[in-house]
C-alpha positions as CSV (number, residue, x, y, z in Angstrom):
1,G,-82.6,103.2,155.2
2,L,-85.0,106.0,155.8
3,T,-85.2,109.0,153.5
4,D,-84.0,112.4,154.7
5,D,-87.5,113.7,154.8
6,V,-88.7,110.9,157.0
7,L,-85.8,111.3,159.4
8,R,-86.3,115.1,159.5
9,T,-90.0,114.7,160.2
10,A,-89.3,112.2,163.0
11,L,-86.6,114.4,164.5
12,L,-88.8,117.5,164.5
13,A,-91.7,115.5,166.1
14,A,-89.3,114.1,168.8
15,L,-88.0,117.6,169.5
16,S,-91.4,119.3,169.6
17,G,-92.7,116.5,171.8
18,G,-89.9,117.0,174.3
19,V,-88.5,113.5,173.8
20,L,-85.2,114.7,172.4
21,G,-83.3,117.9,173.0
22,E,-80.4,119.5,171.2
23,V,-77.1,118.9,173.1
24,G,-74.7,120.4,170.6
25,D,-74.2,121.5,167.1
26,G,-76.4,119.1,165.2
27,K,-76.4,116.6,168.0
28,Y,-79.4,115.4,169.9
29,G,-80.1,113.3,173.0
30,F,-83.0,112.0,175.1
31,R,-84.3,114.4,177.7
32,H,-84.9,111.5,180.2
33,P,-83.2,108.2,180.7
34,L,-86.5,106.3,180.8
35,A,-87.3,107.7,177.3
36,R,-84.0,106.5,176.1
37,K,-84.5,103.0,177.6
38,A,-88.0,102.7,176.2
39,V,-86.8,103.4,172.7
40,Y,-83.7,101.2,173.2
41,D,-85.8,98.3,174.4
42,T,-87.9,98.4,171.2
43,V,-84.9,97.6,169.0
44,S,-84.3,93.9,168.5
45,G,-81.0,92.3,169.6
46,P,-79.8,91.7,166.0
47,E,-80.7,95.2,164.9
48,R,-79.0,96.7,168.0
49,A,-75.8,94.7,167.1
50,L,-75.9,96.1,163.6
51,L,-76.4,99.7,164.9
52,H,-73.5,99.2,167.4
53,A,-71.2,97.9,164.7
54,Q,-72.1,100.9,162.5
55,A,-71.4,103.3,165.4
56,I,-68.0,101.6,165.9
57,R,-67.1,102.1,162.3
58,V,-68.0,105.8,162.4
59,L,-66.1,106.4,165.6
60,A,-63.1,104.5,164.3
61,A,-63.0,106.7,161.2
62,Q,-62.8,109.9,163.4
63,P,-59.4,111.5,163.9
64,S,-58.0,111.0,167.4
65,P,-58.1,114.1,169.6
66,P,-54.7,115.4,170.8
67,L,-53.7,114.2,174.2
68,T,-53.4,116.9,176.8
């Protein structure tokens, strides 16, 4: 994976360039759907599958919110 310094530098560049915006406490999102799609389309199918599997593992490990 990437080092913390590399990730921090990339995140700050994306924020200052207006590509990403902060959407919550330590959470970021694309400012425009076309920017999200452009980045998404650069990721290969196998790599996308690995990232999706990793996201599923992280989400599955989260506690379930109470039903209201």
